[in-house]
C-alpha positions in Angstrom: -139.2 95.3 -110.8 -142.6 95.8 -111.5 -143.3 96.8 -115.3 -146.6 98.4 -115.0 -146.2 102.2 -114.7 -147.3 104.3 -112.5 -151.5 104.6 -111.3 -151.9 101.8 -114.5 -153.6 99.0 -112.8 -155.9 101.5 -110.7 -157.2 103.1 -114.2 -158.0 99.6 -115.6 -159.8 98.7 -112.8 -163.7 99.3 -112.2 -164.4 101.0 -108.6 -168.3 100.6 -108.6 -168.3 96.8 -109.6 -169.1 95.0 -106.3 -167.2 91.6 -105.7 -167.8 89.0 -103.2 -165.0 88.1 -100.8 -162.6 85.7 -102.6 -163.5 86.9 -106.5 -161.0 88.7 -107.9 -162.1 92.2 -109.1 -162.3 92.6 -113.0 -159.4 94.6 -114.8 -158.4 95.6 -117.9 -154.4 96.1 -118.0 -153.5 92.5 -118.8 -155.1 93.5 -121.9 -151.7 96.3 -123.0 -149.2 92.4 -122.6 -148.7 90.1 -124.8 -151.1 87.1 -123.8 -151.6 88.5 -120.7 -155.5 88.1 -122.1 -155.4 84.1 -121.8 -153.4 84.0 -119.0 -155.4 83.2 -115.2 -157.0 86.3 -114.2 -155.9 85.6 -110.7 -152.2 85.8 -111.0 -151.8 87.4 -113.9 -150.9 90.7 -112.2 -148.2 90.2 -109.7 -147.2 87.9 -113.0 -147.1 91.2 -115.1 -145.2 93.3 -111.8 -142.9 90.0 -111.6 -141.9 91.5 -115.1 -143.0 87.8 -116.6 -145.1 89.3 -119.5 -142.5 91.6 -120.9 -142.8 95.7 -121.5 -146.5 97.4 -122.9 -147.5 97.3 -125.7 -148.2 100.9 -126.0 -150.1 100.5 -130.1 -152.7 99.1 -127.6 -153.5 101.7 -125.5 -156.4 104.2 -127.3 -158.2 100.8 -127.8 -158.1 99.4 -124.6 -159.4 102.9 -123.5 -161.7 103.4 -125.2 -162.7 99.3 -124.1 -162.7 100.5 -120.8 -164.9 103.7 -121.2 -167.6 101.6 -123.2 -167.9 99.2 -120.0 -167.1 101.6 -116.9 -170.0 103.5 -118.6 -172.1 101.0 -118.7 -171.4 100.2 -115.1 -172.1 103.8 -114.2 -175.4 104.4 -116.0 -176.5 101.7 -113.5 -176.9 98.9 -116.1 -176.9 95.3 -115.5 -173.1 94.2 -113.8 -173.6 90.6 -115.0 -173.8 91.9 -118.4 -170.7 93.9 -117.8 -169.0 90.7 -116.8 -169.7 89.1 -120.1 -168.4 91.5 -122.0 -165.1 91.5 -120.1 -164.9 87.6 -120.7 -165.3 88.4 -124.7 -163.1 91.2 -124.8 -160.1 89.2 -123.3 -161.3 86.0 -125.7 -161.3 88.6 -128.9 -157.8 90.1 -127.9 -156.6 85.6 -126.9 -157.5 85.2 -130.1 -156.1 87.6 -132.1 -152.7 86.8 -130.4 -152.8 83.5 -131.3 -153.5 85.2 -135.3 -150.3 87.0 -134.9 -152.9 90.6 -135.7 -152.1 94.0 -134.6 -155.4 94.9 -131.8 -155.3 98.5 -132.9 -158.1 101.0 -133.4 -157.4 101.3 -137.1 -156.9 97.1 -137.3 -160.1 96.8 -135.2 -162.8 96.4 -137.9 -160.0 93.6 -139.8 -159.8 91.3 -136.7 -163.1 91.8 -135.8 -164.5 90.7 -139.4 -161.8 87.9 -139.3 -162.3 86.7 -135.7 -166.3 86.6 -136.6 -165.3 84.1 -139.5 -163.6 81.7 -137.2 -166.9 81.7 -135.2 -168.9 80.4 -138.3 -166.4 78.0 -139.0 -167.1 76.7 -135.5 -170.8 76.5 -136.0 -170.0 74.9 -139.0 -168.0 72.5 -137.2 -171.1 71.7 -135.6 -168.3 73.1 -132.1 -171.0 75.2 -131.3 -175.0 76.5 -132.2 -175.7 79.6 -134.8 -177.7 80.9 -131.9 -174.4 80.8 -129.5 -172.6 82.1 -132.6 -175.0 85.0 -133.2 -174.7 86.2 -129.9 -171.4 87.0 -129.2 -170.6 88.5 -132.2 -174.0 91.0 -131.5 -172.6 91.4 -128.1 -168.9 92.3 -129.0 -169.8 94.8 -132.3 -172.2 96.3 -130.1 -169.3 97.6 -128.0 -166.6 98.2 -131.1 -169.4 100.0 -133.2 -169.6 102.8 -130.0 -165.7 102.9 -130.7 -165.3 103.0 -134.5 -168.8 105.2 -134.0 -170.4 102.9 -137.0 -174.5 103.4 -137.5 -174.3 100.6 -139.8 -172.7 98.1 -137.5 -170.2 95.8 -137.7 -172.7 93.0 -137.2 -173.4 93.6 -140.5 -170.7 93.1 -142.1 -169.8 90.0 -141.0 -171.4 86.3 -142.5 -173.7 85.5 -139.3 -176.7 86.6 -139.2 -179.5 86.2 -136.8 -181.0 82.7 -136.6 -184.8 82.2 -137.6 -187.0 81.9 -134.9 -187.8 77.9 -134.6 -191.6 77.6 -133.7 -193.2 74.8 -133.3 -195.2 73.4 -136.8 -198.3 72.8 -134.5 -198.7 75.9 -133.7 -202.1 75.1 -131.7 -200.5 73.3 -129.1 -197.6 75.5 -128.8 -199.1 77.6 -125.3 -200.6 74.1 -124.7 -197.5 73.1 -124.3 -195.4 75.9 -122.5 -198.6 75.6 -120.0 -197.9 72.0 -119.2 -194.3 72.5 -119.1 -194.8 75.2 -116.1 -197.1 72.8 -114.2 -195.1 70.1 -114.5 -192.2 72.2 -113.6 -193.8 74.1 -110.8 -194.3 70.1 -109.4 -191.0 69.7 -109.6 -189.7 73.3 -107.5 -192.2 72.0 -105.0 -191.3 68.8 -104.8 -187.8 70.4 -104.4 -188.8 72.5 -101.2 -190.8 70.1 -99.8 -187.4 67.4 -99.6 -185.3 69.7 -98.6 -186.8 70.3 -94.9 -184.3 71.7 -92.1 -184.3 68.2 -90.7 -183.8 66.5 -94.2 -180.6 68.8 -94.8 -179.2 68.4 -91.1 -179.1 64.5 -91.8 -177.5 62.3 -93.1 -175.8 62.3 -96.4 -177.6 61.3 -99.7 -180.8 63.3 -99.2 -183.5 61.6 -101.6 -186.8 63.5 -102.6 -189.3 61.7 -104.1 -190.9 63.5 -107.6 -194.7 63.7 -108.2 -193.0 63.2 -111.7 -191.8 60.4 -111.2 -188.6 58.5 -109.8 -186.1 60.6 -107.5 -183.4 62.5 -106.5 -180.1 61.9 -105.4 -178.5 64.8 -103.3 -174.9 64.1 -102.0 -173.9 67.8 -101.6 -171.0 67.6 -103.7 -169.5 64.0 -101.7 -169.0 61.5 -104.3 -171.5 58.8 -103.5 -168.7 55.9 -102.4 -169.7 53.5 -105.0 -167.6 55.7 -107.7 -164.3 56.6 -105.2 -161.4 54.9 -106.2 -159.9 55.1 -102.7 -162.5 53.2 -101.2 -163.2 50.5 -104.5 -159.8 49.7 -106.3 -158.3 46.7 -105.6 -154.3 48.3 -105.3 -155.5 51.0 -102.5 -154.2 50.0 -98.8 -156.6 49.0 -95.7 -155.2 52.3 -94.0 -155.5 54.1 -96.9 -159.3 53.2 -97.1 -159.8 53.8 -93.5 -158.7 57.7 -94.2 -161.0 58.0 -96.4 -163.7 56.7 -94.8 -162.5 58.9 -91.8 -163.1 62.1 -94.0 -166.0 60.9 -95.5 -167.8 60.3 -92.4 -166.2 63.6 -90.8 -168.2 65.4 -93.2 -171.2 63.7 -92.6 -171.5 64.6 -89.9 -170.5 68.2 -90.4 -173.5 69.6 -90.8 -173.0 73.3 -91.2 -173.7 75.3 -93.8 -169.8 75.1 -94.9 -170.9 71.6 -96.1 -174.7 72.1 -96.9 -175.5 74.8 -98.9 -175.2 73.1 -101.9 -178.6 71.6 -100.1 -179.7 75.4 -99.0 -179.3 76.7 -102.1 -181.1 74.3 -104.5 -183.9 74.7 -102.3 -183.2 78.8 -102.1 -183.0 79.0 -105.9 -186.3 77.2 -106.1 -188.1 79.2 -103.7 -187.3 82.2 -105.6 -188.0 80.3 -108.6 -191.4 80.2 -106.8 -191.5 83.3 -105.5 -191.6 85.1 -109.2 -194.4 82.9 -110.9 -196.3 83.9 -108.1 -195.5 87.6 -107.8 -194.8 88.5 -111.3 -191.9 90.7 -109.7 -188.3 90.6 -112.0 -185.2 88.3 -110.9 -183.5 91.5 -110.2 -186.0 93.0 -107.8 -187.0 89.6 -106.4 -183.6 88.3 -104.8 -182.4 91.9 -103.7 -185.8 91.6 -100.9 -184.3 92.2 -97.3 -185.9 90.0 -94.9 -189.0 91.5 -93.3 -192.2 90.7 -91.6 -194.8 90.2 -94.4 -198.7 90.9 -94.4 -201.3 89.8 -96.6 -204.7 91.8 -97.3 -207.1 89.5 -98.8 -208.7 90.2 -102.3 -210.4 88.0 -104.5 -208.8 84.5 -105.3 -206.3 85.4 -102.9 -203.8 87.9 -101.9 -201.8 91.3 -101.9 -198.8 90.0 -100.1 -196.7 93.5 -98.7 -193.3 93.8 -97.2 -193.8 95.9 -93.5 -190.6 98.1 -92.7 -189.0 98.1 -89.2 -190.0 100.9 -87.0 -192.3 101.8 -89.6 -196.1 101.6 -90.2 -195.5 101.9 -93.6 -195.8 98.8 -96.5 -194.4 98.1 -99.8 -196.9 96.0 -101.7 -194.9 93.2 -103.4 -197.6 91.8 -105.4 -200.7 89.3 -105.6 -200.8 85.7 -104.7 -202.8 83.1 -104.8 -204.2 81.6 -101.1 -202.3 78.2 -101.2 -199.2 79.9 -102.1 -199.8 81.3 -98.5 -199.2 78.0 -96.6 -196.2 77.9 -98.7 -194.4 81.4 -98.6 -195.1 81.2 -94.8 -193.1 77.9 -94.6 -190.6 78.7 -96.4 -189.7 81.5 -94.0 -190.3 79.7 -91.4 -187.5 77.9 -93.0 -185.9 80.4 -93.6 -185.2 81.6 -89.8 -184.3 78.0 -88.8 -181.7 78.1 -91.4 -180.2 81.4 -90.9 -181.1 81.9 -87.2 -179.2 85.4 -86.9 -180.3 86.9 -90.3 -182.7 89.0 -89.6 -180.8 91.7 -91.4 -179.8 89.5 -94.9 -181.4 89.2 -98.2 -185.3 86.7 -98.1 -183.3 84.8 -100.5 -179.6 84.2 -98.9 -178.1 82.1 -101.7 -174.2 80.9 -100.1 -171.3 79.6 -102.1 -167.7 78.5 -100.9 -166.3 80.8 -103.5 -167.2 84.1 -101.6 -170.1 85.2 -104.5 -170.9 88.8 -104.8 -174.2 89.0 -102.8 -175.6 91.7 -105.1 -176.2 89.5 -108.0 -178.4 87.5 -109.0 -178.2 83.9 -109.6 -177.9 82.1 -112.6 -180.6 79.0 -111.3 -177.0 76.9 -111.9 -178.3 74.3 -109.1 -182.2 73.9 -110.7 -181.3 73.7 -114.2 -178.3 70.6 -113.5 -181.1 69.0 -112.3 -183.4 69.6 -115.3 -181.0 68.3 -117.4 -180.5 65.3 -115.1 -183.6 64.3 -115.2 -184.4 65.6 -119.3 -187.3 68.2 -118.6 -187.5 71.7 -119.4 -186.2 74.9 -117.0 -188.4 77.4 -117.1 -186.1 81.1 -115.8 -187.8 83.8 -114.3 -188.4 85.7 -117.3 -190.7 83.2 -119.3 -192.4 82.4 -115.8 -193.2 86.1 -115.7 -194.2 85.4 -119.8 -196.0 83.0 -118.9 -197.8 84.2 -116.2 -199.1 87.2 -117.9 -200.3 86.2 -120.8 -202.2 83.5 -119.4 -203.6 86.3 -116.9 -204.2 88.3 -120.3 -206.4 85.5 -121.9 -208.4 84.8 -119.4 -209.4 88.5 -118.2 -208.8 89.8 -122.2 -208.4 92.7 -120.8 -205.0 94.2 -121.6 -204.7 97.2 -119.6 -205.9 95.5 -116.1 -203.1 92.6 -117.1 -200.5 95.3 -118.3 -201.5 97.1 -114.4 -201.0 93.2 -112.5 -197.9 93.6 -114.4 -196.5 96.7 -113.6 -195.8 97.4 -117.4 -197.7 100.3 -119.2 -199.8 98.6 -122.6 -196.9 99.4 -124.6 -194.5 97.2 -123.0 -196.9 94.7 -122.3 -197.5 93.7 -125.6 -193.8 94.5 -126.6 -192.1 92.5 -124.8 -194.2 89.9 -122.9 -197.7 89.2 -125.0 -197.9 85.9 -127.1 -200.0 85.3 -130.2 -202.2 82.3 -129.0 -203.7 79.8 -131.7 -206.9 79.0 -129.8 -207.8 82.8 -128.9 -207.1 83.9 -132.8 -208.6 81.1 -134.3 -212.0 82.0 -132.2 -211.8 85.8 -132.2 -211.4 85.3 -136.1 -214.3 83.5 -136.6 -216.1 85.7 -134.4 -215.6 88.9 -136.4 -216.7 86.9 -140.3 -219.5 85.7 -138.2 -220.1 89.1 -136.7 -218.9 91.2 -140.4 -219.7 88.3 -143.0 -223.7 88.9 -144.5 -223.4 85.1 -146.0 -224.0 82.3 -142.7 -222.7 78.5 -142.8 -226.0 76.8 -143.3 -226.6 73.3 -142.1 -227.3 72.6 -146.1 -225.8 73.5 -149.7 -225.2 76.8 -150.1 -224.6 80.0 -147.9 -228.0 81.8 -145.9 -228.2 85.7 -146.3 -229.9 85.7 -142.8 -230.9 83.0 -140.2 -234.4 84.1 -140.3 -235.9 81.1 -142.2 -238.3 81.9 -145.0 -240.6 79.5 -146.8 -239.6 79.7 -150.3 -243.3 77.4 -151.1 -246.4 77.8 -149.8 -246.7 75.9 -146.7 -247.0 71.9 -147.8 -247.2 69.2 -145.1 -244.7 67.3 -146.8 -242.2 69.6 -148.2 -239.7 69.8 -145.8 -239.7 72.9 -143.1 -237.2 76.1 -144.2 -235.6 76.4 -140.9 -231.8 76.6 -140.3 -231.4 73.1 -138.5 -232.4 70.2 -140.8 -230.6 70.6 -144.0 -233.3 69.8 -146.7 -235.3 72.7 -144.8 -232.2 75.0 -146.3 -233.2 74.1 -150.1 -236.7 75.1 -149.2 -236.3 78.4 -147.6 -236.2 82.5 -149.5 -232.2 82.9 -147.4 -230.5 80.0 -149.1 -228.4 80.9 -151.7 -226.5 79.1 -154.9 -223.0 79.5 -155.0 -221.9 79.3 -158.9 -218.9 76.9 -158.4 -217.9 73.4 -159.5 -217.6 72.6 -155.2 -221.4 73.6 -154.4 -222.4 71.4 -157.4 -220.9 68.2 -156.4 -222.0 69.4 -152.7 -225.6 69.5 -154.2 -225.5 66.2 -156.0 -223.1 64.3 -153.4 -226.5 65.6 -150.9 -228.8 64.2 -154.0 -227.3 61.0 -153.9 -227.8 60.6 -149.9 -230.7 61.5 -150.0 -231.8 58.9 -153.0 -230.4 55.9 -150.1 -233.2 57.3 -147.4 -235.5 57.2 -150.2 -234.9 53.5 -151.5 -234.7 52.1 -147.9 -238.8 54.0 -147.1 -241.0 51.3 -146.4 -244.0 52.6 -148.1 -245.5 51.8 -151.8 -243.4 52.8 -154.3 -246.4 55.3 -155.6 -246.6 56.9 -152.3 -242.9 57.6 -152.2 -243.4 60.0 -154.8 -245.2 62.2 -152.0 -241.8 61.3 -149.4 -239.9 64.1 -147.9 -236.5 63.0 -149.4 -238.6 62.8 -152.7 -239.7 66.8 -152.4 -235.6 66.9 -151.3 -234.5 65.3 -154.7 -236.4 67.5 -156.9 -235.4 70.3 -155.7 -231.8 69.5 -155.6 -232.9 68.5 -159.5 -233.9 71.8 -160.6 -231.1 73.6 -158.9 -228.6 71.0 -160.9 -230.8 72.1 -164.3 -231.0 75.6 -163.6 -226.1 75.2 -163.5 -226.4 73.2 -167.0 -228.7 75.5 -169.0 -227.5 78.7 -167.5 -224.2 78.3 -165.9 -221.0 78.4 -168.7 -219.1 75.5 -166.7 -222.4 74.1 -165.4 -222.6 71.1 -167.8 -218.4 70.2 -167.1 -218.9 70.9 -163.4 -222.3 68.2 -163.3 -220.4 65.7 -165.8 -217.0 65.4 -163.0 -219.3 65.8 -160.5 -221.4 62.5 -161.3 -218.6 60.7 -162.3 -217.2 60.9 -159.0 -220.2 60.0 -156.7 -220.1 56.4 -159.4 -216.3 56.5 -157.7 -217.9 57.0 -154.3 -216.2 60.3 -153.7 -218.3 62.2 -151.8 -218.2 65.5 -150.5 -216.4 66.1 -147.4 -219.4 67.9 -145.5 -221.9 65.1 -146.4 -219.5 61.8 -147.2 -220.1 61.3 -143.0 -223.4 60.6 -143.4 -223.4 58.3 -146.0 -221.0 55.8 -144.4 -223.2 55.7 -142.1 -225.9 54.8 -144.5 -224.5 52.5 -145.9 -223.1 50.9 -142.8 -226.4 50.7 -141.3 -227.8 48.4 -144.3 
């Protein structure tokens, strides 16, 4: 005899959700029965009808009604069914934990129940069972539901001890973008190797399919058939010959069957790779790209590639899908040819018709589980659809330096571009900061000691053939230019004295007579530096102390970094 009140099963269902042929529709009715939340979703309704879970717990009805209203409204408003599915799963897990802890599970007890559950999640994190990002994610997702039910402004998450983890940034920011691009190129090669390795002949041929990879190694694909070397009935000595022959016969029949029934894992692997490449090229979102219907396509030549469009049946209209590189046209057309051979009778299906033995809902975008699994196997980074779009947008923005053009290409507003896609680039930031200071800072960095007011050299002393020319090229010339300025600092004094030491070495290697050395440009430079040092000693408060410490550094071989390399070269060339 059924213990379900009339119409209750229908009340807690989700009519707007779409499911595959073999998928079990969601229903929150089991939450109203003791231990119903943790039961098998495929059989729990029938078991409730059979009276195996006792009577309905009426004190839970207001809470379950509120949860159902939240998720149902989420679906009706056109939000992601995949996210709604995660909400249902989180609620079931929460109820299951609360039942094990003998908690009341009512609207009045919900806040305390949630805080206790979050403490349990924190304990799992501290024990090393889950990462902090996972714990924080599930707490945040569940609190979003309960905050609405309890009409809380501050939010339940703020009342827990689980906080959002600080984002971990690469300490070497200069290599961050470079590493991203290197990973993207490697991932792109990996995807393309999958598409070329899974041709129609390969998929319909014998198993396993061997896919060579340019990164090194290969993928060995058995299409869900276990390799013979690990099948117990083929290798265990206690297995009778009769059973071995049966197993070999079953395996041979599986290999001989080249239909989608046995080869859909290989087909899905290529479809996932093709879909990721398509998203990387066109910049489409996953939800849009996956639901594209199969149709004829046209190409309009543009600079650097083509504008790819979908042609509607029996109409002259076209839908622009995005801009692609010219090289991708051949890849895309090769895919269309492959798709027509693999799915000859599905001209009205999806452009990327993924298959499932469990009858998955065709409207649900894939999670790319097949490609992820291969990436984990090869220890290579996986880049999802969203990150591929971000890489494309940021690369385009860096190359063009035009936010308006980039936003138009990505089909977003400027605000959305900078809020959700733009990532600061260390190298570009350095270049822009340098350009800013070069443009706005009145002091310039000259080749000699000190700073320069203006890059227009003016001789400070009447022209003489022996005096270094006042220019912006030689270090000595800077000291004889009116644009040169001294800096009142110990570092500058250290630089002057080190430069004088360099000129002393240069003068000591002069082959002319001692009297002629006094007419050498290096000697005149030494005199110029000495006069500046004397000025510091006489007129600057800490000048004498700076000079003493700097001269001691020179005696110890501790030279100013600006001149250290030149001095070492002179010493080594003796």
